[in-house]
FIZA-414476 format. One record per residue (C-alpha): y, x, z; residue number from 1; chain; residue in one letter. Coordinates in nm, 4 decimals, padded with zeros to 6 digits, always signed. Each point is the difference from the previous one (the first is absolute). Layout:
<r><Y>Y</Y><X>X</X><Z>Z</Z><nr>NUM</nr><kette>A</kette><rest>A</rest></r>
...
***
This chain:
<r><Y>-01.3923</Y><X>+00.4963</X><Z>-00.2930</Z><nr>1</nr><kette>A</kette><rest>M</rest></r>
<r><Y>-00.0050</Y><X>-00.3699</X><Z>+00.0908</Z><nr>2</nr><kette>A</kette><rest>N</rest></r>
<r><Y>+00.3331</Y><X>-00.0613</X><Z>+00.1773</Z><nr>3</nr><kette>A</kette><rest>I</rest></r>
<r><Y>+00.1442</Y><X>-00.3271</X><Z>+00.1272</Z><nr>4</nr><kette>A</kette><rest>I</rest></r>
<r><Y>+00.3448</Y><X>-00.0524</X><Z>+00.1476</Z><nr>5</nr><kette>A</kette><rest>I</rest></r>
<r><Y>+00.0431</Y><X>-00.3241</X><Z>+00.1932</Z><nr>6</nr><kette>A</kette><rest>I</rest></r>
<r><Y>+00.3479</Y><X>-00.0994</X><Z>+00.1102</Z><nr>7</nr><kette>A</kette><rest>Y</rest></r>
<r><Y>+00.1938</Y><X>-00.2797</X><Z>+00.1714</Z><nr>8</nr><kette>A</kette><rest>A</rest></r>
<r><Y>+00.3599</Y><X>-00.0258</X><Z>-00.1211</Z><nr>9</nr><kette>A</kette><rest>S</rest></r>
<r><Y>+00.1584</Y><X>-00.3253</X><Z>+00.1054</Z><nr>10</nr><kette>A</kette><rest>M</rest></r>
<r><Y>+00.3795</Y><X>-00.0109</X><Z>-00.0168</Z><nr>11</nr><kette>A</kette><rest>H</rest></r>
<r><Y>+00.1846</Y><X>+00.2552</X><Z>-00.2112</Z><nr>12</nr><kette>A</kette><rest>H</rest></r>
<r><Y>-00.2841</Y><X>+00.1783</X><Z>-00.1803</Z><nr>13</nr><kette>A</kette><rest>G</rest></r>
<r><Y>+00.0525</Y><X>+00.3176</X><Z>+00.2034</Z><nr>14</nr><kette>A</kette><rest>N</rest></r>
<r><Y>-00.3658</Y><X>+00.0714</X><Z>+00.0667</Z><nr>15</nr><kette>A</kette><rest>T</rest></r>
<r><Y>-00.0969</Y><X>-00.0910</X><Z>-00.3557</Z><nr>16</nr><kette>A</kette><rest>K</rest></r>
<r><Y>+00.2416</Y><X>+00.2674</X><Z>-00.1279</Z><nr>17</nr><kette>A</kette><rest>K</rest></r>
<r><Y>-00.1638</Y><X>+00.2613</X><Z>+00.2217</Z><nr>18</nr><kette>A</kette><rest>I</rest></r>
<r><Y>-00.3487</Y><X>-00.1223</X><Z>-00.0996</Z><nr>19</nr><kette>A</kette><rest>A</rest></r>
<r><Y>+00.0959</Y><X>+00.0348</X><Z>-00.3677</Z><nr>20</nr><kette>A</kette><rest>E</rest></r>
<r><Y>+00.1348</Y><X>+00.3527</X><Z>+00.0564</Z><nr>21</nr><kette>A</kette><rest>A</rest></r>
<r><Y>-00.3252</Y><X>+00.1032</X><Z>+00.1710</Z><nr>22</nr><kette>A</kette><rest>I</rest></r>
<r><Y>-00.2023</Y><X>-00.1738</X><Z>-00.2724</Z><nr>23</nr><kette>A</kette><rest>H</rest></r>
<r><Y>+00.1903</Y><X>+00.1926</X><Z>-00.2691</Z><nr>24</nr><kette>A</kette><rest>S</rest></r>
<r><Y>-00.1564</Y><X>+00.3195</X><Z>+00.1380</Z><nr>25</nr><kette>A</kette><rest>Q</rest></r>
<r><Y>-00.3442</Y><X>-00.1192</X><Z>+00.1086</Z><nr>26</nr><kette>A</kette><rest>L</rest></r>
<r><Y>-00.0813</Y><X>-00.2627</X><Z>-00.2609</Z><nr>27</nr><kette>A</kette><rest>G</rest></r>
<r><Y>-00.2729</Y><X>-00.2487</X><Z>+00.0837</Z><nr>28</nr><kette>A</kette><rest>G</rest></r>
<r><Y>+00.0666</Y><X>-00.3649</X><Z>+00.0757</Z><nr>29</nr><kette>A</kette><rest>R</rest></r>
<r><Y>+00.3120</Y><X>-00.1374</X><Z>+00.1663</Z><nr>30</nr><kette>A</kette><rest>L</rest></r>
<r><Y>-00.0802</Y><X>-00.3245</X><Z>+00.1810</Z><nr>31</nr><kette>A</kette><rest>I</rest></r>
<r><Y>+00.2162</Y><X>-00.2458</X><Z>+00.1916</Z><nr>32</nr><kette>A</kette><rest>N</rest></r>
<r><Y>-00.1758</Y><X>-00.0625</X><Z>+00.3322</Z><nr>33</nr><kette>A</kette><rest>F</rest></r>
<r><Y>-00.0380</Y><X>-00.3706</X><Z>-00.0823</Z><nr>34</nr><kette>A</kette><rest>T</rest></r>
<r><Y>-00.2375</Y><X>+00.0968</X><Z>-00.2829</Z><nr>35</nr><kette>A</kette><rest>E</rest></r>
<r><Y>-00.1980</Y><X>+00.2716</X><Z>+00.1833</Z><nr>36</nr><kette>A</kette><rest>A</rest></r>
<r><Y>-00.3697</Y><X>-00.0488</X><Z>+00.0647</Z><nr>37</nr><kette>A</kette><rest>K</rest></r>
<r><Y>-00.2440</Y><X>+00.1859</X><Z>+00.2217</Z><nr>38</nr><kette>A</kette><rest>N</rest></r>
<r><Y>-00.1986</Y><X>+00.0983</X><Z>-00.3124</Z><nr>39</nr><kette>A</kette><rest>E</rest></r>
<r><Y>+00.3041</Y><X>+00.1922</X><Z>-00.1271</Z><nr>40</nr><kette>A</kette><rest>D</rest></r>
<r><Y>-00.0114</Y><X>+00.2194</X><Z>+00.3095</Z><nr>41</nr><kette>A</kette><rest>I</rest></r>
<r><Y>-00.3756</Y><X>+00.0557</X><Z>-00.0006</Z><nr>42</nr><kette>A</kette><rest>V</rest></r>
<r><Y>+00.0086</Y><X>+00.1441</X><Z>-00.3524</Z><nr>43</nr><kette>A</kette><rest>N</rest></r>
<r><Y>+00.3132</Y><X>+00.2149</X><Z>+00.0400</Z><nr>44</nr><kette>A</kette><rest>A</rest></r>
<r><Y>+00.0019</Y><X>+00.3703</X><Z>+00.0818</Z><nr>45</nr><kette>A</kette><rest>E</rest></r>
<r><Y>+00.3600</Y><X>-00.0046</X><Z>+00.1273</Z><nr>46</nr><kette>A</kette><rest>L</rest></r>
<r><Y>+00.1962</Y><X>-00.3006</X><Z>+00.1246</Z><nr>47</nr><kette>A</kette><rest>I</rest></r>
<r><Y>+00.3701</Y><X>-00.0297</X><Z>+00.0743</Z><nr>48</nr><kette>A</kette><rest>G</rest></r>
<r><Y>+00.1227</Y><X>-00.2670</X><Z>+00.2396</Z><nr>49</nr><kette>A</kette><rest>F</rest></r>
<r><Y>+00.3738</Y><X>-00.0692</X><Z>+00.0001</Z><nr>50</nr><kette>A</kette><rest>G</rest></r>
<r><Y>+00.2299</Y><X>-00.2510</X><Z>+00.1631</Z><nr>51</nr><kette>A</kette><rest>S</rest></r>
<r><Y>+00.3496</Y><X>-00.0695</X><Z>+00.1041</Z><nr>52</nr><kette>A</kette><rest>G</rest></r>
<r><Y>+00.0318</Y><X>+00.0144</X><Z>+00.3769</Z><nr>53</nr><kette>A</kette><rest>I</rest></r>
<r><Y>+00.0294</Y><X>-00.3462</X><Z>+00.1560</Z><nr>54</nr><kette>A</kette><rest>Y</rest></r>
<r><Y>+00.0488</Y><X>-00.0385</X><Z>+00.3736</Z><nr>55</nr><kette>A</kette><rest>M</rest></r>
<r><Y>-00.0874</Y><X>+00.3709</X><Z>+00.0495</Z><nr>56</nr><kette>A</kette><rest>A</rest></r>
<r><Y>-00.3230</Y><X>-00.0007</X><Z>-00.2060</Z><nr>57</nr><kette>A</kette><rest>K</rest></r>
<r><Y>-00.1637</Y><X>-00.0582</X><Z>-00.3388</Z><nr>58</nr><kette>A</kette><rest>F</rest></r>
<r><Y>+00.0117</Y><X>-00.3520</X><Z>-00.1422</Z><nr>59</nr><kette>A</kette><rest>H</rest></r>
<r><Y>-00.2317</Y><X>-00.2235</X><Z>+00.2067</Z><nr>60</nr><kette>A</kette><rest>T</rest></r>
<r><Y>-00.2067</Y><X>-00.1172</X><Z>-00.2993</Z><nr>61</nr><kette>A</kette><rest>A</rest></r>
<r><Y>-00.0570</Y><X>+00.3576</X><Z>-00.1218</Z><nr>62</nr><kette>A</kette><rest>L</rest></r>
<r><Y>-00.1076</Y><X>+00.1016</X><Z>+00.3508</Z><nr>63</nr><kette>A</kette><rest>L</rest></r>
<r><Y>-00.2362</Y><X>-00.3001</X><Z>-00.0057</Z><nr>64</nr><kette>A</kette><rest>G</rest></r>
<r><Y>-00.1472</Y><X>+00.1199</X><Z>-00.3276</Z><nr>65</nr><kette>A</kette><rest>F</rest></r>
<r><Y>-00.0510</Y><X>+00.3490</X><Z>+00.1428</Z><nr>66</nr><kette>A</kette><rest>I</rest></r>
<r><Y>-00.1665</Y><X>-00.1485</X><Z>+00.3099</Z><nr>67</nr><kette>A</kette><rest>K</rest></r>
<r><Y>-00.2365</Y><X>-00.1986</X><Z>-00.2247</Z><nr>68</nr><kette>A</kette><rest>S</rest></r>
<r><Y>-00.1320</Y><X>+00.3134</X><Z>-00.1704</Z><nr>69</nr><kette>A</kette><rest>L</rest></r>
<r><Y>-00.3487</Y><X>+00.1190</X><Z>+00.0900</Z><nr>70</nr><kette>A</kette><rest>P</rest></r>
<r><Y>-00.0538</Y><X>+00.3342</X><Z>+00.1701</Z><nr>71</nr><kette>A</kette><rest>F</rest></r>
<r><Y>+00.0221</Y><X>+00.2739</X><Z>-00.2642</Z><nr>72</nr><kette>A</kette><rest>M</rest></r>
<r><Y>-00.0962</Y><X>+00.3468</X><Z>+00.1170</Z><nr>73</nr><kette>A</kette><rest>E</rest></r>
<r><Y>+00.2422</Y><X>+00.2692</X><Z>-00.1253</Z><nr>74</nr><kette>A</kette><rest>N</rest></r>
<r><Y>+00.1675</Y><X>-00.2199</X><Z>-00.2632</Z><nr>75</nr><kette>A</kette><rest>K</rest></r>
<r><Y>+00.3259</Y><X>+00.1762</X><Z>-00.0949</Z><nr>76</nr><kette>A</kette><rest>K</rest></r>
<r><Y>+00.3287</Y><X>-00.1881</X><Z>+00.0219</Z><nr>77</nr><kette>A</kette><rest>C</rest></r>
<r><Y>+00.3723</Y><X>+00.0501</X><Z>+00.0396</Z><nr>78</nr><kette>A</kette><rest>F</rest></r>
<r><Y>+00.2736</Y><X>-00.2149</X><Z>+00.1498</Z><nr>79</nr><kette>A</kette><rest>I</rest></r>
<r><Y>+00.3584</Y><X>-00.0575</X><Z>-00.1058</Z><nr>80</nr><kette>A</kette><rest>F</rest></r>
<r><Y>+00.2821</Y><X>-00.2231</X><Z>+00.1205</Z><nr>81</nr><kette>A</kette><rest>S</rest></r>
<r><Y>+00.3647</Y><X>-00.0922</X><Z>-00.0386</Z><nr>82</nr><kette>A</kette><rest>T</rest></r>
<r><Y>+00.2293</Y><X>-00.1163</X><Z>+00.2786</Z><nr>83</nr><kette>A</kette><rest>A</rest></r>
<r><Y>+00.3619</Y><X>-00.0661</X><Z>+00.0905</Z><nr>84</nr><kette>A</kette><rest>G</rest></r>
<r><Y>-00.0142</Y><X>+00.2505</X><Z>+00.2829</Z><nr>85</nr><kette>A</kette><rest>I</rest></r>
<r><Y>-00.1819</Y><X>+00.3277</X><Z>+00.0582</Z><nr>86</nr><kette>A</kette><rest>R</rest></r>
<r><Y>-00.3175</Y><X>+00.0060</X><Z>+00.2048</Z><nr>87</nr><kette>A</kette><rest>K</rest></r>
<r><Y>+00.0537</Y><X>-00.0088</X><Z>+00.3740</Z><nr>88</nr><kette>A</kette><rest>N</rest></r>
<r><Y>-00.1873</Y><X>-00.1120</X><Z>+00.3085</Z><nr>89</nr><kette>A</kette><rest>I</rest></r>
<r><Y>+00.1469</Y><X>-00.3500</X><Z>+00.0219</Z><nr>90</nr><kette>A</kette><rest>F</rest></r>
<r><Y>+00.1319</Y><X>-00.1433</X><Z>-00.3260</Z><nr>91</nr><kette>A</kette><rest>L</rest></r>
<r><Y>-00.2152</Y><X>+00.1578</X><Z>-00.2701</Z><nr>92</nr><kette>A</kette><rest>N</rest></r>
<r><Y>-00.3432</Y><X>+00.1289</X><Z>+00.0895</Z><nr>93</nr><kette>A</kette><rest>K</rest></r>
<r><Y>-00.0491</Y><X>+00.0398</X><Z>-00.3727</Z><nr>94</nr><kette>A</kette><rest>G</rest></r>
<r><Y>-00.3463</Y><X>+00.0833</X><Z>-00.1180</Z><nr>95</nr><kette>A</kette><rest>N</rest></r>
<r><Y>-00.1486</Y><X>+00.0467</X><Z>+00.3484</Z><nr>96</nr><kette>A</kette><rest>K</rest></r>
<r><Y>-00.1954</Y><X>-00.3279</X><Z>+00.0346</Z><nr>97</nr><kette>A</kette><rest>L</rest></r>
<r><Y>-00.1276</Y><X>+00.0013</X><Z>-00.3592</Z><nr>98</nr><kette>A</kette><rest>A</rest></r>
<r><Y>-00.1162</Y><X>+00.3600</X><Z>+00.0429</Z><nr>99</nr><kette>A</kette><rest>K</rest></r>
<r><Y>-00.1809</Y><X>-00.0832</X><Z>+00.3236</Z><nr>100</nr><kette>A</kette><rest>K</rest></r>
<r><Y>-00.1793</Y><X>-00.2981</X><Z>-00.1558</Z><nr>101</nr><kette>A</kette><rest>I</rest></r>
<r><Y>-00.0999</Y><X>+00.2014</X><Z>-00.3071</Z><nr>102</nr><kette>A</kette><rest>L</rest></r>
<r><Y>-00.1320</Y><X>+00.2889</X><Z>+00.2102</Z><nr>103</nr><kette>A</kette><rest>E</rest></r>
<r><Y>-00.1988</Y><X>-00.2447</X><Z>+00.2137</Z><nr>104</nr><kette>A</kette><rest>N</rest></r>
<r><Y>-00.1525</Y><X>-00.1295</X><Z>-00.3273</Z><nr>105</nr><kette>A</kette><rest>K</rest></r>
<r><Y>-00.1157</Y><X>+00.3538</X><Z>-00.0855</Z><nr>106</nr><kette>A</kette><rest>G</rest></r>
<r><Y>+00.2789</Y><X>+00.0863</X><Z>-00.2454</Z><nr>107</nr><kette>A</kette><rest>F</rest></r>
<r><Y>+00.1444</Y><X>+00.3488</X><Z>-00.0191</Z><nr>108</nr><kette>A</kette><rest>E</rest></r>
<r><Y>+00.3789</Y><X>-00.0288</X><Z>-00.0290</Z><nr>109</nr><kette>A</kette><rest>V</rest></r>
<r><Y>+00.0949</Y><X>+00.2953</X><Z>-00.2218</Z><nr>110</nr><kette>A</kette><rest>V</rest></r>
<r><Y>+00.3759</Y><X>-00.0588</X><Z>-00.0051</Z><nr>111</nr><kette>A</kette><rest>G</rest></r>
<r><Y>+00.2917</Y><X>-00.2158</X><Z>+00.1113</Z><nr>112</nr><kette>A</kette><rest>E</rest></r>
<r><Y>+00.3362</Y><X>-00.0680</X><Z>-00.1607</Z><nr>113</nr><kette>A</kette><rest>F</rest></r>
<r><Y>+00.2983</Y><X>-00.2075</X><Z>+00.1089</Z><nr>114</nr><kette>A</kette><rest>D</rest></r>
<r><Y>+00.3591</Y><X>-00.0422</X><Z>-00.1079</Z><nr>115</nr><kette>A</kette><rest>C</rest></r>
<r><Y>+00.3072</Y><X>-00.2056</X><Z>+00.0753</Z><nr>116</nr><kette>A</kette><rest>L</rest></r>
<r><Y>+00.0550</Y><X>-00.3167</X><Z>-00.2015</Z><nr>117</nr><kette>A</kette><rest>A</rest></r>
<r><Y>+00.2494</Y><X>-00.2790</X><Z>-00.0506</Z><nr>118</nr><kette>A</kette><rest>Y</rest></r>
<r><Y>-00.0379</Y><X>-00.2483</X><Z>+00.2858</Z><nr>119</nr><kette>A</kette><rest>D</rest></r>
<r><Y>+00.1618</Y><X>-00.3414</X><Z>+00.0486</Z><nr>120</nr><kette>A</kette><rest>T</rest></r>
<r><Y>-00.2298</Y><X>-00.1335</X><Z>+00.2719</Z><nr>121</nr><kette>A</kette><rest>Y</rest></r>
<r><Y>+00.1474</Y><X>-00.2364</X><Z>+00.2591</Z><nr>122</nr><kette>A</kette><rest>G</rest></r>
<r><Y>+00.3512</Y><X>+00.0893</X><Z>+00.1149</Z><nr>123</nr><kette>A</kette><rest>P</rest></r>
<r><Y>+00.0192</Y><X>+00.2842</X><Z>-00.2529</Z><nr>124</nr><kette>A</kette><rest>L</rest></r>
<r><Y>+00.0512</Y><X>-00.2670</X><Z>-00.2654</Z><nr>125</nr><kette>A</kette><rest>K</rest></r>
<r><Y>+00.3349</Y><X>-00.0866</X><Z>+00.1638</Z><nr>126</nr><kette>A</kette><rest>L</rest></r>
<r><Y>+00.1348</Y><X>+00.3473</X><Z>-00.0752</Z><nr>127</nr><kette>A</kette><rest>I</rest></r>
<r><Y>-00.1528</Y><X>+00.0282</X><Z>-00.3467</Z><nr>128</nr><kette>A</kette><rest>G</rest></r>
<r><Y>-00.2992</Y><X>+00.2031</X><Z>+00.1119</Z><nr>129</nr><kette>A</kette><rest>G</rest></r>
<r><Y>-00.0519</Y><X>+00.3701</X><Z>+00.0574</Z><nr>130</nr><kette>A</kette><rest>I</rest></r>
<r><Y>-00.1126</Y><X>+00.2853</X><Z>-00.2242</Z><nr>131</nr><kette>A</kette><rest>N</rest></r>
<r><Y>+00.1321</Y><X>-00.1516</X><Z>-00.3214</Z><nr>132</nr><kette>A</kette><rest>K</rest></r>
<r><Y>-00.1382</Y><X>+00.1817</X><Z>-00.2999</Z><nr>133</nr><kette>A</kette><rest>G</rest></r>
<r><Y>-00.3095</Y><X>+00.1230</X><Z>+00.1832</Z><nr>134</nr><kette>A</kette><rest>R</rest></r>
<r><Y>-00.2544</Y><X>+00.0979</X><Z>-00.0952</Z><nr>135</nr><kette>A</kette><rest>P</rest></r>
<r><Y>+00.2123</Y><X>+00.2181</X><Z>-00.2245</Z><nr>136</nr><kette>A</kette><rest>N</rest></r>
<r><Y>-00.1010</Y><X>+00.2588</X><Z>-00.2596</Z><nr>137</nr><kette>A</kette><rest>E</rest></r>
<r><Y>-00.0491</Y><X>+00.2677</X><Z>+00.2692</Z><nr>138</nr><kette>A</kette><rest>K</rest></r>
<r><Y>-00.2329</Y><X>-00.2339</X><Z>+00.1923</Z><nr>139</nr><kette>A</kette><rest>D</rest></r>
<r><Y>-00.1966</Y><X>-00.0693</X><Z>-00.3186</Z><nr>140</nr><kette>A</kette><rest>L</rest></r>
<r><Y>-00.0238</Y><X>+00.3718</X><Z>-00.0760</Z><nr>141</nr><kette>A</kette><rest>E</rest></r>
<r><Y>-00.1182</Y><X>+00.0633</X><Z>+00.3577</Z><nr>142</nr><kette>A</kette><rest>D</rest></r>
<r><Y>-00.2679</Y><X>-00.2683</X><Z>-00.0521</Z><nr>143</nr><kette>A</kette><rest>A</rest></r>
<r><Y>-00.1116</Y><X>+00.1700</X><Z>-00.3234</Z><nr>144</nr><kette>A</kette><rest>R</rest></r>
<r><Y>-00.0168</Y><X>+00.3369</X><Z>+00.1812</Z><nr>145</nr><kette>A</kette><rest>K</rest></r>
<r><Y>-00.2030</Y><X>-00.1637</X><Z>+00.2771</Z><nr>146</nr><kette>A</kette><rest>F</rest></r>
<r><Y>-00.2475</Y><X>-00.1302</X><Z>-00.2591</Z><nr>147</nr><kette>A</kette><rest>A</rest></r>
<r><Y>-00.0292</Y><X>+00.3435</X><Z>-00.1614</Z><nr>148</nr><kette>A</kette><rest>K</rest></r>
<r><Y>-00.0661</Y><X>+00.1547</X><Z>+00.3410</Z><nr>149</nr><kette>A</kette><rest>S</rest></r>
<r><Y>-00.2948</Y><X>-00.2343</X><Z>+00.0551</Z><nr>150</nr><kette>A</kette><rest>I</rest></r>
<r><Y>-00.1557</Y><X>+00.1072</X><Z>-00.3298</Z><nr>151</nr><kette>A</kette><rest>I</rest></r>
<r><Y>+00.0668</Y><X>+00.3703</X><Z>+00.0668</Z><nr>152</nr><kette>A</kette><rest>L</rest></r>
<r><Y>-00.1529</Y><X>-00.0313</X><Z>+00.3465</Z><nr>153</nr><kette>A</kette><rest>D</rest></r>
<r><Y>-00.3155</Y><X>-00.1601</X><Z>-00.1462</Z><nr>154</nr><kette>A</kette><rest>R</rest></r>
<r><Y>-00.0305</Y><X>+00.2822</X><Z>-00.2547</Z><nr>155</nr><kette>A</kette><rest>V</rest></r>
<r><Y>+00.0308</Y><X>+00.2628</X><Z>+00.2767</Z><nr>156</nr><kette>A</kette><rest>K</rest></r>
<r><Y>-00.2775</Y><X>-00.1669</X><Z>+00.2039</Z><nr>157</nr><kette>A</kette><rest>R</rest></r>
<r><Y>-00.2527</Y><X>+00.0234</X><Z>-00.2849</Z><nr>158</nr><kette>A</kette><rest>K</rest></r>
***
């Protein structure tokens, strides 16, 4: 299976750690979003899009890349993210916008994963940040289980 995992991990490597954990189960290519090309997506059977959460959503440049993709009927993808706070209505809308854009592009989102991560954004830097040590080994194991569930779900559908 041709699998690509594209991620944006900007500050502490949190999202990269989760991307690597998912990649350890799925294989395929692991690509920093700055190196991703539309051709990568066209040829893939399953695509992962992952980002830290910045100002309540995926990294702006990764969202821009997703918006630039052509319409792709029923292309399978999954979404994952890391953030300093859990998803809520105001501060962390998490994967919501990325999922909406992908679905409007014809993608089928087959799974979502998120976890807490070390965060030193803005005033949090003054107190040394929050969620030190996250993602931790449990988070990484949860990410690996998430990846396995995607593969098991695909096998069941066949």
